[in-house]
N, C-alpha and C positions, 0 to 999 in steps of 0.2 A: 505494499499498498504506498501513499505517495505522503512523505512527510511533509509540512508546513511551518514555514518563519511564524510563529501563532501572534507574535508583538503586534505587528503590522496587519494583522488578517482579522478582514470584514467575515463575521458569521451572521448564518441564519438562524434566526431565533422568532421565536412566535411572542406578539406583541400587541399590546390594546393600543390603538390609535387614539380612541377615545376612554378616558379610565371610567365614564357611566354606560359604554356600552360593555357587553360579557364577550362579544366576540372577537376573536383570537386572529391574526392577519401574520404571515412569514416575511420579515422584514429584514434587512440586514443591519448590522450593527458594530460595532467597535468592539474590543477587546475590553474597554472600562465604561461601556455601555452595559454590558454585561451583569449578573449577578455573582456573587462570590463562588456559586454552588450552582450549578443548575445545568441542561441541555442544551445543547446545541446544534446545528448542521453544517457539514462543509461538505459542498455538493448534494450526494443524496446518502451521505454517510455520516450518522447522528453518535454521538459521542457528549460524555458527562462534561464537562467545564469546571476546575475549579481553581481558585486564587488561594497561596497562602502568604501571608504577608508578613515580614520580618519586624521582632518586636525591636529590633536597636532604631529601626527608621518610622517606626510607628510609637509614640510615648504611651496612647490611649492602650495600644496591644502589650508595653509592657507594664502597666497596671495591671492587666490582667491576666497577665502569666508570669509575674515574678515571683508567687509563689508555689508554680509547678516547678522548676529548676529542670527543664527539656535537657537530656544529655542526647538524646536523638530525633529530631525533629524530620518531618517529613520529608524532606528535600535530602537530609542528611541518609536520610533510612533508604530511600532510592539509590542516593549515589554510591553506597557502601553495599548495598545488598543485592538490587539487582542483577549483575552479573550471575552470582553465586546460586539465585533464586531459577535464574531459568534454565541454569544446568541439572537441577534437580529436581525429583517427580510431582514438586509441589507447584510449578510453575503454571499451573492453571488453578491452584488454587489460592492464590496471593497475587490481589489486585497491584498490577505494575503497570504505570503511565504507557498507552502509546507515544505520548510525545510530551518533554517538558522541557520550558526554557524561562529563561530570566527576564523578566520584564519590568522596568522602573520600581525597585523599589519591592518586586513580589514574583514570586515562582507561580508559572500558568501550568498548569496538568491538563491534557487532553486525556481521559479515557474511553474503552472501547465501552458500549453499552451493554449492562449487565440485565438478565430478563426480570428478576425478582427481588424484594428485599425480604431477609427470613423473617418476617414476624410473625407473632403471637396468633395471629389468624390464619396466615398461611401453613405453619406446621398441623395448627388443628386440622388441616384441612387433607393431611398423610396419612398414607394407610403405614400400619406399625413398620413393614418392611422397608417404606420407601424414607421413616422416620431414622429409622435404626444404620439405613447406608450415610445418610445426612451427617447423623450424630459420630460415626466413627470418621466419617472427612474430618470434620471439624473438629475433631479432639487430636487427630494427627497431625492436622494442619499447625494447631496451637505448639503440638508437642515441638516439632518442629520449628518454629517459632522460638520458643522460649530457651531449647535445649541445642539443636544446632546454630541458628542464628544468635543464641543468647540474648536475647531482649524480650522485653514484653510488653505487649500491645497497648494493655491500660485503660482500656475503653471498647469492652467488647461486655457492657452487660452498664444497662440503668435502672432503678426503680424496680429490681427482681425481674429486669427484661434482658434477652440478649440487644446486641448492638450491633451494624460493624458487619454482621455477615447476609450474603449473597447468596442467590443460586442460577445458577443457567441450565435450563432446560437441554435435558441431551437422549434425544427420544423417548425411551420410556425412564428415563433415569435423571439424576440432579446431579447437580456438579456444585459443592459450594465455595466460596467464595468470599476470605477474609480481607476488608477494604479499611482505608483511613489507620495511617500509621504517626497520624500528625501528635499522639500522647505519648508514642514506641519510646521505651525507658530501659538501662539496663538494670533497671531494678524494678519491685513490684509498689504501682504508686497508684494516686488518684483514687479509684474506684473500687478498685483491685483492694487497698488497703482500709476503706471506707467499709466494705463487704464482712472482712474478717474483724474488724474491730467491732462492727455492729454483734455478730457471732457468740463472740467473745463474751459480751456483755450479757446474750441470750441466755447461752447455759451454762456462765460462769467457768468457761474455762479459756486459757490460754491454745490457741494453735502454735504448734512449733513448728508445723511446713505452712508456708500459705502459697497455696496452688493455684495458678489462674486455669489450671486446665481444670481443675476440678470446680471450679466456680463455673465453669463452662459448662461441664456436664450437669453439674445440679441444676442450671438454670434451663438448659433443655429439655430437661425431665418436666421441670415446672410449668411448663410453656405445651408441652404435648398433654400430659396428664390434668391438665386445667387446673392444676394445684397451688394456692396462692404462698405456701408454704410446704415445704417435704422436713423430715428429720435427718437435717444437715450434718448433726453429730455425728449420726451413726454413720451415716457417707462417710465421714472424715474417720472414724473408725475402723471400719472395715477395711480403708488398704490402708491405714496407718500401723495397724494391728501386723500388718503380714509382711514387714519390712524389717530387717533387722539394722540395718545402718541407717538412721534417717536424716537422708537428705532429700532436698524435694526430686535431684533426674528420678534415684531411686523410688519415690512415691508416685512421681509424674509416669513413672515407666511400669511400675504395678497394676497403673489405670489402664495405662492401654491395653495390658498384657489379659485383665481381666476382662474388659468390656467385647475383647475378640473376640470372644466365644459369646456366640445368641444366645445359649442358655443359663450363660452365666450372666449377662446381663441381666437376663430376666430376673434370675436368683437376687441380684442386688436390687434391681426395683422392687421386686414383691417385698424386700426387706425394711420399706423407709416409704413408700406410698403407704399414706393413711385412706 
């Protein structure tokens, strides 16, 4: 596919000529007339366009992000890991930009369009076999991100729901894709830490190992089985008690090993689903 100079490109986008009208018409807009995240067309191809602003260039962004202490921004993530991901079996499970370019104090990304957002509603429509397939793909990809790339996504959940998981339809199956690495870090932070802090208060227990993979597995179960809460402590202890050396790598490896068998997976689910 042809690549473009993004900064000076005009994009086709559906816009309202009159704010009082509901009708949208396709019009050409410059990069700076587009929204920070939105769909645009170049010729007949539709892309997701995303802008990433730099903290040091925009004081307001510095106020918002100064407490996060990001050590792997989205731009740094792609620059450092893209080639490694493209050579791995997870190249179709991690969203990489079709193209990205630095334009006037920001990086602009073009992504190929993905079919579906992996919402709670979408998950509830799946058969048990399709759900299990998606779950395994998601967990294997998170394990790869955490233990091969050695970073944490830090934005895969919000308010007990999954986020930044997408799916493409492939004939009779689905392909899971993880997106948006703008909050990635070499340490577990943000929503991940908040999740474990909340559970520690709830169960009067300090979790020795804090696993992003376990959090993802847990939230997939909540959404598929339409539960507001499951026995997280039981789930945690199930894996924690099976490992001799209490490290994150062995803990997460145990999760992957146990859920690889569908019968084991069902056994685990039956022990925690109320």
